[in-house]
N, C-alpha and C positions, 0 to 999 in steps of 0.2 A: 504494500500500500504506500502511496506517495507521502512524503513528509513535507510539512509547511512550517517555515519559521515565522513567528508572529511577534508583534508588539501590541500591547493592549492596556487599557485603563481598568483597574479593578473597581469594585463597588465603593471602596474607601477613597478612591481618587488617586491611588498609587499607580505607578507605571510598572508593568511586568513584561517579561519577554521569555520566549522558549520555543519549543517545537511541538507540533501535533500531527498525528497521522489521520488522513482523511481521503475520501475518494476523489474529491475535487475541491476547488477554491471555495465554492459556495458552501459545501459541506463543512469545511474548516471554519468558516465564519459562523455557521449555525452552531457548531460545537462550542466555540468560544462564547457565543451569546448565551448558550445554555449554562455555562459556568458563571455567568454574571459579568463577563468581560465585555468591554467596548473595544473592538479591534481598531487599531490605528494603522497597522501595516501587516499584511499577510503575504508571504512570498514563498513559492515552491522552492524546496531545497535542491540545489544542484547535485545530482548523484555523482559519486566518485567513479572513476573508471573501474569497471568490473574486470575480473580476471580474464573473461572471454574477450573484452574489448582490448585489453592490453596484449593478449595473445595475437589478435588479428593485426594490431598495430605493428607488432614485432615481425609478423609474416610479411607485411608490406615492405619492411626494411630488409627482408631476407629472401630475395628472389632466388630461384633455383638456377644456378649457373651451369654451364656446359660440363665442367669437370665433375660436379656433383651428380649430374644426370648420367654421365659416363660410368661413374663409380657404382651408382644404383643399378644400372643395367647389367654391369659385370657381376655384381653380387647376386642379382636376381637369377642370372643364368647359372652361376656356380651352384646355388642352392637347388635350382630346378634339376640340374644334372645329378645332384647328390640324392635326389628322391625325396626332398623335404616337401611336405604337403603345403598347398597354397596358403592355407590359413596360418599355419605355423611360420611359413616364409615371410608373410607380410607382417606378422607380429614381431619376428626377429628384426626385420628391416626397420620397423617403427622404433624399436628400442635402440638400434645402432645408429640411425640417421641423426646427424647433428643439426641439419637445417630445420628450423621450426616449421616452415611451410611444408616441406616434404614429409616431415614426421606426422603432421596433421593429416596429410593426404593418405599416407600409409594406414593411419587409423581408420579413415573413412573407407578406403578400399577393403581393409580387413573386415569391416562391418558389412559392406556390400556383398563380398564373397560369401560370408556366413549366411546372408539372406537369400542366396541363390543366384546372384548376378554372375554373368560370365566375366572372364578376365578383361576382354575388350570393353565391355560395358563399364567396368570399374575404372579403367584407364580413361575412357571417353568423358567421364564426368569432370575431368580436370584439364580442360583444353589449354589453359594458360601455362601449364607445365609440360604436358604431353601433347605434342603437335599432332595435326591430322595424319602426318606421315607415320609418326610413332604408333598411334592408335590403329591405323590401317594395317600396318605390318604385324602388330600384335594379333589382330583379328585373323590375318592370313596365316600366321604361324600356329594359332590356336586351332583353326579349322583344318590345316594340313598335317598337324602333328609334328611340325618341324620348328617348334618354338626356339630351341637352343640356337639353330642356324640363323633364324631371323634376328635373335638378340645379338649374335655376333655381327651381323650386317648393320644393325642399328648402332652398335658401338662404333663400328668403323665410320659410318657416315656422320655421326655426331662429332667424333674426333677430327675427321677431315674438314668439316665445315667450320669448326671452331678454330682450326689451324689457319684456314684461308682468311677468316675474319680477322684473326690476330695479325697475320702478315699484312693485310691491307691497312689496318689501323696503325701498325708500326711504320709503314711506308708514308702515311699521311700525317703522322704526328709532328715530325720535324718541320715540314713546310708550314703547317698551321701555326705552330709556335712562333716561327720567324715572321710570318705575316702579321700576327697580333702585335709583336714587339715593334715591328716596323711602323705599323699604323699608330701605335702609342707614341713612338718617338716623333712621328710626323706632327701629331697634335701638340706635343709639348713644345716643339720648335716653333710652330705657328703661333701658339698662344702665349708662350713665355719668353722665348729668346728673341725672335724677330722684332716684336714691338720695342724692345729696349734699344736695339741698333737703329731702328727707323727714326726714333726721336732724335738721335745724334745726327743722322744724315739730313733730316729735314731742317734742323736748326742750323746746319752748315750751308743750307741753300742748294744742295746737290740735286741734279736731275737724276732721278732714280731709274735704274735699268729695268727691263721687262720682268725678270725673275723676282726682283724686290717688289715691284708693283703688284704682281700676282700674289705674293705673300701678304702684302698689306690688304689686298681685296679679301683674301681668305680669312685673315684675322678679323677684319671689320664685319664680314658676313657672319662668322661664328659668334663674335661677341654681341652682335645686334639681334640675331635670330636663333640663339642657342636653344631657347625654350621651344621654338617651333620645330627645330631639327630633332630635339629629343622626343617631342610629341609625335612627330612623323615616324621616327624610328620605332617607337613603342607600338603605334598603330599598325605599322607594316609587320612587325614581329608577331603581334597577336593575330593579325589576319592570316599570316603564313602558318602559324601554329595550328589554327583550326582548319584552314583550307587544306593543308597537307595531310590532315586526317581523313579527308573525304576521298572517295574512290577516284574522282577526277583529279584531285590534287596530287595523289600518289602517282597517278598515270603521267601527269605533266612533269613531276619531279624526276621520275625514273627515265622518262623519254629524254629529258634535257641532259641528265647525267650521261646517257649513252652517246650523246653527240659531242661531249667535251673532249678535246684532244688530250691524248695521254691517259686521262682517267677513263674515258668512254670505252676504249678497247679493253681495258683491264676489267671493267664491270661486265662487258659483253662476254669475254672469254670465261670469266668466273661463273657467269650464269649458264653458259653452255656446258661447262664442266659439271656444274651441279645438276643440270637437267639429265645429262648422260649417266652420272653416278646414281642418282635416285631412281631413274627409270630402269636401269640395269638391276638394281636391288629389288625393285617392285616386281619386275618380271621373274626374277629368281625366286621370289617369295610367293608367286602364284596369283598376284593381283591382276584383275582384268585391265585391259588397255584403257577403256573408258574411265574406270575408277582411278587408274594411274594418272590420267590427265587431270582429273579433279584434284587429286592429292598434290600433283606437281603445281597446279595453278595456285593452290593455297600455301605452298611451302617454298616457292621460288624466291620470295622476298623482293621481287621486282615486278611492280604493277604493269609495266609495259610488256614484259614477256608473259606475265599471267594472262593479259588480255589476248595475246596471240594464241596461247594454249587453249583458252575458251573457244576461240574460233576454230582451232584445229579439232577440238572435241566435236563440234557441230558437224564438221566434214566427216569425221570418223564414224559418227552415228549414221551417216548416209551409206556406210558400207565401203568407204574408200580405205586404201592402205594408209600407213603412217607417213611414208616418205613423200607422197604427193602433197598432202596438206602442209607438211613441214617446208617443202620447197616454195610454197606460196606465202609463207610467213616471213616477217622481218627477223633479224638478229640471229637466225639459225644458219650456220656456216655450210658451205658446200660439202666439206669433209663430213660433217655430222649427217647431212642428208644422204650422201652416198653410202656411208657405213650403215645407216638405217635400212636403206634399200637392199644392200647386200645381206644384212641380217634377216630381213623379211624373206628374201628369196631362199636363203640357205637354212632358215629355221634356227639360226644361231644369234638371235638379236641380243640376248643377254651379254655374250662375250664381246660382240661388236661394240656395245655401249661401254663396256669396261675399258676397251682399247681407246675409245674416244675420250672417256673421262681421264684416263692416264695421260693421254696426249695433251689435253687442255689444262691439266694440272701443271705440266711443264710449261705450257704457254703462259699461264697465269704468273708463274715464277719469273719467266723471262720478261713479261710485261711490267711486273713490279720493279724488277731490276732496271729496266729501260726507263721507267717513269722516275725512279729515284735518281738515276744518273742525269736525267734531263732537268729535274727540278733544281739541282744544285746550281748550275749555270744561270737558270732563269732567276733564281733568288739573288744571285750575285749581281746580275744585271739590274734587277729592280732596286737593290740596295745602293748600287753605284749611282743609279739615276736620281734617287732621293737625296743622297749625300751631295752629289754634284749640283743639283738644283739649289739646295740651301747654301752650298759653298759660293755659287755665283750670286745668289741673292744677298749675301753678306759681304763677300770680298770684293766684288766689282765696285760698290760704292766706297768701300774703304780704300781701294786703289785710287779712285778719284779724289778722295779726301787727302791722301798723302801728296798727290800732285798739287792740290791747292795749297797745302802747307809749305811746299817748296817755293 
């Protein structure tokens, strides 16, 4: 029952305060009046965070990362091979798992299995941790009786994707840091350094060169309209934040990324590698081609390619082969299409896709190396341009000033 804090006047005219339990605010007032009190202030008591609320808050701060999911999959497979019953297995995993969110999920799955749910159904209730790919492969392994092999493939693909993401992040970290520091230095020079020199030059009556005039214009613009600039930046950031969550926004973002020089080819090759790797594993696990396209569309992590896969699925539903629709789609390379066609004709599609995945893994490594090598000179040129611009803006007037002093 809710609690209410109150202040009231007693029959003797004294002031009293305390708390009372009641169904509602009106009920609390009535109960105080029945005691002979005149309520002056009645307010619902703010409940403290319950243990359940604290637990949920901790879960939000403890997402299940790829290494934890890999460890869970390996432990699950080891105990399954050892003949441990599913209920005991989930109970053991619940006790051994350190991640609070994964531990709670294990408890719920344990209860679902006890109530008669299938393993696939138990996994599918937690889509934020177990992706559609993961759940579909569990279903395929459960129905075919080849769950250990499927778990091995899942472990491989999670490790592979985690490694690719880590490599891409590592390749992009250095340039992002340099650009941020370069932009910060630009603002400091414009707003703090240049104005002090400009006052000296203007007092000397010098005719300022173009770089110095540009710096003055930027300084005056920033100092006069800084609030409008900050407001515009906030509006743009908020708009992009919500727009990029929409289907159209994701499609526009990923389509744009695929067109950027150096970065675009890296994302395209990474997507082709992921497509071939996942498709190969789904075929080996006995997943239907149409279902595979659904899973791939949801797990590619690239809205532009997912849109192409949705179109491919529609053509496949008409009874056409895989290679034909792939050749009509964007982003899929001739090598992939030719290997798919050979795999379809020979009935060896799984091994063909493994070859393609292996090839494009090497291509991704080469593209990352090429991008890293190209970014260094580009950043050096950019840094030199900024330093040179400010050097001209400051030292050209100083040179004129020394000539006047002579």
